[in-house]
N, C-alpha and C positions, 0 to 999 in steps of 0.2 A: 272280383276285377269287372271294372265298369265300362260299358261302352259309350258311354256318354262323352263326346269329344269337349274339350276345352278350345276357347276360342283361339283361331291362328290363321295365318295369313293362307289362302289357297293359292296363292301365285305370287311368290317372293322372289320375282326375276331380276334379271340384270337392269330393268328399266322400271322408271317410277309405274305404282300400283295403278295409278289413276290414268294412266296412259295405256290401257290394256288392250286397244285395238291390234289384231295380229294383222301384219302387213306381210305378204311373201311366203315363202319357206314352204309354198306347198310339195315341192318334190321331198325336200327334207322332212317334211311332216310325215310324207307316206313312206318313206325309207324307215324313220325312226319307229312308228307304228309297226313296220313288218319286223325290225330287228325285235323289238318286244315280243312278238309273236313269236319268235324264234329261237329265244333264249332268254333264262333267268336272270342274266347279271348284265345290264347294259349300261355303259358310262359315256357320259354325253362330255366331252372334253371341248376346250376353245379359250380363247382370250376373254377377260373379265370385258362385259357390256356387248357381247357380240349375241345375246340373247338365248343363251343355254336354258335358262329356268322357265321363261315362258314357252320354248319350243318343248321341253319334256312336259310342262303342264298339259299341252295340248294333246300331246301324244297319249300321255296318260289317260286322259279323259275319254281318248277314242277307244281304248281297247281295257277300259276298267274290269277287273274280273270281277267276281261273284260277292266279295265282301268290301271291294272297295277300294280306292286310292288313299293312302294316307303320307302328306309330305312333312317331312321334318328338315326345318330349318337350322342349319348348323352353324351359320355365319357367326351368332352371336355366342356360341360355345367356344370357350378357350381351353378349359381343361379336357384332355383327352378322356378321363374317367367320368364326365358327364354326359358322354355320347349317349349312352343306354339310357341314362334318365331323360334327355331329350326326345329319343324314340318313344319312352313311354309315354311322354306327355302328349307327343304328337297323335298318338293311339289313344288319347284321352282315358288312361289307365290310372286306376287307383290301387295301390297295394300299401296294405298296414303291416306286413310280415318283415322279417329280416331279409328277404330273399333278394339277392342281386338283380339289379335291373334285366340281365339277360335272361334269368329263370323265370323272370315275370312275363318278359316278351315270349319267351318258347311255351310258356303254359297258355297263353292268350291265342297265339297264332296257330297252336296245334288245330290242325282240321279245319283252318280257313284258307280262304284263296284271297290274298291280299297283294297289291303293289306298292313297294315303298319307295318313295322318292327321298333320296338323300341328298340334300341341296347345301351346297358350299363347303364341300368336306376336305379342301384342299390343305388346310392347315391342321387336319385330324387323320390325315391318310392311315397310319398305322392301325388306328383304334378304330377307325369305318372297316377298315380292311377285314380286321379281326372279327368285328361284329357280323359282317355282311356274311363272311363266310360261314361261322359258325349257323348262323339263322338259315342260310340258304339249304346246308348240310342237314339240318334237321327239322324243317318245315318244307316238307314237297311243294305245298300250294303257295308260296312265298315267291316272289320276284323283285327283284329290286335294279331301280333304276337311279343311277348316281349321277350328280352334275359337278363338275369341277374342272379345274384347269390342269388336272393331271389325271391320268388313270389311276385305280386304286390298286393295280399290280397285282391281282389275285388270278388263280387258274380259273378259265371258263368265262373270263370277262370279255364281252364283246364291246369295242372301242366304235364311237360314234363322234369323229372329229365334227365338230361345226364351224364351216368357213363363214367368213361376211357374208353381208347382203350383195346378191348381183347389182349391177348399176340401175338396172329398170327398178329392181324393188327398192332399194336405197334411194331412189329420186321419188317413188310413191311416198314410202315412207316420211321424207323431209318434207313434201307438200301436203299431208296428212297432218303433221305436227303442227306446220306453220298456220294452217287454217284452224287449229284448234287454242293456238295462243293469239289469233285475232289477227294474223298477218298474212293473209294469203299470198301465195307466189304461183309462178307458172313453172312449167317444164320448161328449162331453155337451156342455154349454154353454160351460164354462171353456174345454175343449180346443180349439173350434171357435174362439173368440173368441181365443184364445192364436195360433193357426194363421192368422185373418184379420190379427191384428196383426203376424206377422212376415212378408206378403204373400206366404205361399207359397213361399218360398226354402227350398230344403231344406238348404242349409248353415247358417241360420239355426234350422231345426227341429232339427236335429241338434244344435247348441249349447245349445238349449231342454231337449231329451229329456237330455242328459247332465246337467242340475242338478236331475233329479227324486228323488234320493236325499236332498237336503237340502230341498227345496221341492217343493209341490203345485201342480199346475197354475193354481189361482186365487191361490196367493203368486207364482207366477213371472210372471203375468199383472199383477198388482197392480204389482210392481217394474219391469216392462219398461213399464206407463204410466208410471211417474215417470219413466224413464230418457226416454222418448219426451218428454214434457213438457219435459223439462230440455233437450232439443236442438232444440226447434222454431223456436229463433230463430236458427239457422245453419245455414250449408251448403245454403243455399235454390237454389244455382245445380246441385246436384248431382240426377241424375233420383231421385225417390222411392224406388224399389227400392234403387239404391245407399246412400241415405242408411239406409234401414230396416236394411240389411246390415251396415253400417260401426257403425250404432247396437246392433245386437244382438252384435256383436262386441265392441264396447267394453262393453255390459252385460255380457256373459259375462267381461269383464276385470276389470270392478269387483268382480263375486262371489267373484273368486280370492283367497287369503289373499295378503298381501305376498311371500312366497316362491314363491307359483305365478306371481305377475306377473313376479319378479324371473326366474326360470326361463324364461319365455315370452317375455320380452324379448331374453335372452341366446340362446336356441336360435335366432334368426332369424339368427344369424352363419353357420349351417351351409347350405351347398346342397345341394338334394335331400335324402337318406337320411343318416343317421348313427347310430352304437352308443352305447351306455351308458358305454363307457369314454372316448370321446372327450367326450360331454357333462360326465362327471365333472369332466375335466381343464380344459376351457375355460370352464365354466360355474360351476365351482363356486369358493370363497372371496367375501370382502369381501361379506358380507351372505347367503350361502349356502354352508356349510359342504358339504363332498364327501360325508361320510356321509349327509346329508340328500337328496343330489339324486335318489337312486332314489326316495324316497318322494314328493317333489314331483312327479316325472316321472309318477309311478302317478297321481297326483290329475289332473293335466292329460290323461294317456291315459283316464280315466273320464269325464272332461268333455267328450271327442272333440275338444278342441283339439291333442292330438297322435295320430298314427295308428301301428299297431304291425304289423309284418310280419313274416312267417317267410320268410326267404330260404336260399339255400344257405350265406352266411356267418355265419348265425345270425341272432339277431334283433335287427333294425333298426328305426329309428323315422322318421317325417317329418311335418312340417307342412304345412298346405295353404298355396296360395301367398296368398290373401286373410289368413290368420291369421297367417302369416309376416310379411307386408308390414305389419301392426298392430303386431307385435313388434319389428319394424326401427325404426319411429317412435317406438315408446317408447326404444327402446336409446338411438336418438340424442338424444332428450329428456334422457334419464340423464346424458348427457355421457361414458358408458363405451364408446361403440363402438369408438372406436380401438383401446383395450386390448384388448376381445373379439376384433378383428380379428388383433391381433398374438398372442394366446394360440391362437386357431385356426390362424393361421400356425405355430406353433412345434409344435404337436401334428400337424402335417402332414407338417412338417421331421422330428420323430422318428420318425413312421410310416414315412416314405421311407428314412430313414436304417436303420431295423430291417428292412426289407425288402431293401435292397439287400445286407446283411451276410447274410439268411437266404436270398437267391436261392442262395447256395453251400450248400446243406444239404437234408436230407430233406424240408423244407418248401417246395420250390420251387414246386410244385403250388398251394399254398395261397397263396403270395405272389402269382402271378400273378392268382388269384382277387380277394385282397383289394384288390390294386391296382386293377382293373377296377371294382369296387364302390364306390372311394373316388375315382373320378377327377372327378365335379364338385366335389367338396371341395380335391384336388389341384389342380384347374384355378382354383379361386376362391382358394386359398393364392399360386400363382404369379402370378395378376393382381394380388394385392397387395404381393407383392414386387416387382414389375414396374413400379408404378407409384407406389412410393415411391422418392424418389430416394437415400435412404440404406440401401436394401436392397436395391441390385442384385445384392450379393453373394450374399446368400441366395437370391435368385431362381435366380443361377447356379449354386448348390449342387444346389437342389431339382432344377433340370432336368436336370443333369447326374448327379444319383444316381438319375435315372429312366431311364439309360440301357437297362438289361434288359428295361423295359416298352416302351420305343419301338422297341426294336431286334427282340425276341423276339416279341412279343404284337401283331403288326400294326398299331403307331403312329408309323411312320417320318414320314410326311407332318406330323403333328401335332408330334410331338417337335421335328422341325427347326424349326417356327415358333418353339416357343417357345425353343428353344436358339439361335435367330438375334438373337431379342429380347433375350435375356438378355446375350449376349456385345456387342452393339450397346451397351448402357447401361452396361458398366464397362468398364474397361481399367488397365492395370498388370498385375503379376505373381502376385496372390494364387491362392492354390491354387485356390478356386471357380473362377475364371475359367479356369485351366489346364484343370480337369477339364472345363469347358461347351465349350472349345474342341475337345479331341480326340475328345469325344462326337459333337459335331457334325460332325468330321471322318467318322467311323465312318458315322454316318445316312447322310451323303452318299456315301460308298463305297458303301453298300447300295442307295442310290437310282440307282448308276450315274453320278453326279454328280462325275467324277473332279478336274475342275480346281479348283471351290471346296473340294473335300475337301483337295487337296494345298495349295492357301494357307492354309485354317486350320491343318493340321498343320506346315506348315514355320514359321507362326506362334507355335504351341503349342511346337515345339522350341527356338527361340531364345529365348522369354520363359523357357523351364523352365531351358534354360542360364545366362542371366543371373541368375535367382533361384535357382540350385542345387537346384532339385526336380527329385530324381532319380525320384520316382513318375511325374510328368508327362512327364517325358523320355523313360520307358521305354515309355508308352502310346503317345507320339508316334510313336515309333519303330517301334512294333509297327504300328501302323496304317499307316505309310510303308511297310512291309514289305509289306502288303495290297496298297497300290496298285503297287508293283512286281510283285507275282504277279498283278495283272490286267493289265498292260501287257506280261505275258510276258518279263520280264526276272529269270527264275529264279535266276539266281545273285545279283544283288542283292538279291532277295527272303528267300533263305536267308541271307544274311549280314545283313540287319537284323532277320529275326526271330531268329536266334542270338544276336545282340547284345542285343535285348528279353529274350529269355529269360535271358540271363545276368544281366540289371538286376533281374529280376524276384527271381531267386534272392538277390541280393545284398541286396535289401530286405526279404527275406522276404514278399514279395507271393504267395499263391495262390488263386485263385478262377476263376469261368468265363472271364474275360478270357486268364489265364495258359493253361490247358488248353487254349482255343482257338489262342493262338500255338502249340503243340505241334500241332495237327491242323493247320495252316496251315503249318507246317514239314513235317511229315508230306505235305503234298501236293505241296510244292516237290521233296522226293524223288522221290515218285512219278511226277510229269511230267519229270523228269529220269532215269528209268529203274530208280531203285532200290526197287521194290515192298517188298522184305524192311525195309528201313530205315523204310518209311513205316507199315508193320505195327507194327513195334517201338514207334514213336514213339505208335501210336494204342491198341496194347494197354496201354502206362502210362497213357495217358488215361483208359482204359476203367476200370481198375482203381482209379486214384485219385476217377473220379467215382463209381464204386460203393461206395469206402469213405466217401464224404461224403455220399451220397444224393443226388448231382448227376444231373439226367436231360438237360439240354439240350445242354450241352457234350458229353455222352456220345453223343449222338443223331448228332452228327456226326463222331465218331470211329467210331461203327459204319458210318456211309456210307463211308468211306475204307475201312474193313475189308472192306465189302461190293464195293468196287469192286474191293479187292486180290483177294478170293475168287470173282468173276465172271472176273476176267482169268487167273485159274489154273485157271478149270474147274470150281469149288466150287460149283454151281447151288443146293443145298439149304442151304448155308452161306450163300450171298449173299440168298438170300431170306430166312431167318430174321433174318440181321441186319438187313434194310431193312423187314422188318415191324415190328421192333421200333424202328427207326428214325423210320419213318414215324408210328406209333403215337404217339411222344412228340411230335414237331415237329406232328401237329395238334393235340394237346392242348393245346399252347401257342399255337395259333392262328398257327403259324409256316408262312407259305405259302412262304416259299423252300424251306426244309427238306422241305415236303410235296413241292413239284414236282419237286426233283431225287431223291427217293426213288422216284417215281412213273416218271420218266422211266428210272432205273436196273432197276427193276422190269419194266418193259415190257421191255428187254433182256434180262433173265433168264427172263422169260416166253417169249419167243422161242426164245431158247435151249432152253428145255425141250420146244418143239414146237410150241407154240398160237401160229401167228402172227396169227391174227385177233384174238386178245385181247391180244397184243402190240401191234397196231396201233392198236387201240380205247384202249389205255391211252397210245400215243402221241399220240393224238387228246385224251385227258383232259389230258394235261401241256400241250398245246399251247393248251388252252383257259386253261389257269392262267398262263401264262408273261406274257401281257399284263399283268398285276397287278403282275408282278415287275421285268420288264425286258426286254433283248433275249433272245428265245430261248436257251436254253445260253451266255447272256453273250458271243454270236458269236465262240466261242472253238472252235479247230480240235480241241484236247484233249477237250472236252466233247462236240463234235459227231462224232467219229470214231466212239465207240459208237453213237451215237444214228442216224446213216449206216449203219451195220454191220445194227443192228435193221430199218433200212428195206427195206434192199436183200434182206434173207433174207426180210422180211414180203413184199415186191412178188413176188419169186419164187415163194415159195409161194402166193401169194393170186391174183396177177395185178392191174394196175394198178388196175381199177374196184373190184374187191372189196376192196381195202387201202384206196382212198380213202372208200370207203363205210365201213369201219369207222372210220377216223379222224374221218369226221364224225360217226359215233355217239357216241365218245368225247370230243369237242370239245362235244358238247351237253350233256354232263353236268355239273352243277354239282360244286363241290368235296368237298361232302358225299358225294355219290353216288359221284365219282371216288375218293375215299378208300376208301369201302366196297368199292367194285370193286378195287381194288388190294390190298386186305387180305383178300378173301374168297377167294382162292385157296389151298388148303393146300400144304405143302411136297411137292416133288416129287423124284423118286430117278431121273428120267428121265437117261439120258446126254446129255451136252452135245453138241451139234452142233458138226461138223468146223470150221466157221467160229469157234467160240468158242476153238478149240485153238490157232488162230495169232493171237488179237486182242491178247496182250502184244506180239507182235512188231509188228503193226501200230502200235499205239499209240506204242511206243518209238524206232518209225522216224520218226513225224510230229513235227516242231517245232510246239509249241502256240502258238495264240495268246492265249490265256488260262488260267484255272485252276478248281478247283473251290472255291476259297476266294472267287472274286468276291463272291460274296453267302453261298454255302453257311457257309463257317467263320465270317465276320463276324456273323451272325446271332446267335451265342451269348454275345455280350459279351467 
């Protein structure tokens, strides 16, 4: 389980992120901070746009517990079953096992003191209530700050209803926002009356301030009064401040040009953040020329309808939930929602296809980052495909084409869920279904779930043979070779992998999958005692990877080369190779590649003479294995060097000191463990005598597993 945090917004509140100045709320901030100190479950409730998220984030920062605050954005989550995954993602965790997200969370949070912010849960109340109740009951150090328009409704919940701003604070906010828009105003009668008419709702004030370049406060007040009078006869069942907000949003909508209203409605099809290229493709056409999209988007940005963010992936945009919901209603009313959802699906299908191709290129790191940023929209596209009977094949293609993300970037559990849904919906011999089948088998292998993996791979092979699909047949055979490797049937594994590689060559296939087939074949050779042949295979993989700028498959080739260097007593070479391997694996959030490298670095460190550090690194690896599966895969081959390292360290340190070092290493999080493993410089210390005989020891023992059980497979 890793501690590295995936990128997410620290303050996804009811107001645009770039307008983050905190105005007023001094008393409320103090009261909420006190409530968090007095109870473990506090829920901030209030109307949309009232500033709940911003206040919650400020209060949380004031009373952050020992292990920090974690913010979970739930607005983009539609399926209640994905609530647990959203929390796992916000905590930056990777889990390769078949454990449910709740089990992963319980294992990670045990012994920690964390404040969890569940933001925007109102459409997922039951799922959030169950999760919060269970976590709070079983994790004494956990506190939960829920933020939504209604209570969770569970025992022990402290409610903190948030009212709109008082008049002075509302005026201060309006004046401050007006200045930001380059249209300064004074605190006068019109401004105060306008803020009163807007009920002190921050979002409504934001929208009004965005109109000052066209209208004075007096003119705004006059037009707003007209709008209120128009709507006084309807919606009387809603709370007054809810009517005020919707009226204000509607009034802002009416003041937009037809093109701005059209784009507003079409932007609602996006989940969470989006970029300009996506907007131009999805929203352009039929009344809005693609060349005009940027100008119209800029106008919505100036009016605070859309927020702009600078991210590691470039400039991205987002709409606030209240504004998006209003746009979605308008989109539905136009009868154009189905077409926009299809265009959204097509854009993200195209993006995924491009990313899959570019994974085998120097842009591999960029691809990993891009897909991570686009996950909310990719999930929405998957939901659309898998909810439309005629689009199951597109869902299969999309889920299968994301194999590199599920496998290499810590998304096995989520990927398996999408793949299983996709496979269940469709039947027949379609190429998309066959791809989804072998990718599903691949994911199941990495989770150590061999029986379902074998079932779907056999199904894939049979259907591929009947359909004459040589590509799917090669991939099915390749993955079945991996299963043979896991069951320690080295001869069968070698035969299947050689056959798959021959098929790849016949059809002209060359990508990370093919290179990993070579790495896996090299491992069968190593475990059958032919290290020189294993080295030849992996040197070839390394050269091809470097020619194409591929880093992920290369990292596993380096792992095998380091294994061979260590066995030959080349400790400096082994350390350099493992440092490179671990750096790459860590950059891709590849937990399996990381833990394998740390395990082997422990052995190298012990052979260099630092028994205490070797024991500590063994402890660090031990802390990472529960999120991968059975430690060292239950393999005698993997365990032989581990046991050798442990015996040498115990002899040098004594049992008590060894166990203490292991405990220290186990207490490290993934980030700290990786920094520790990478922090040691290369050494020219001669190898211990034990290393001189390791090759003989390894080749004499019949292995019960292989380095590719998950190591090779995590690279596609």
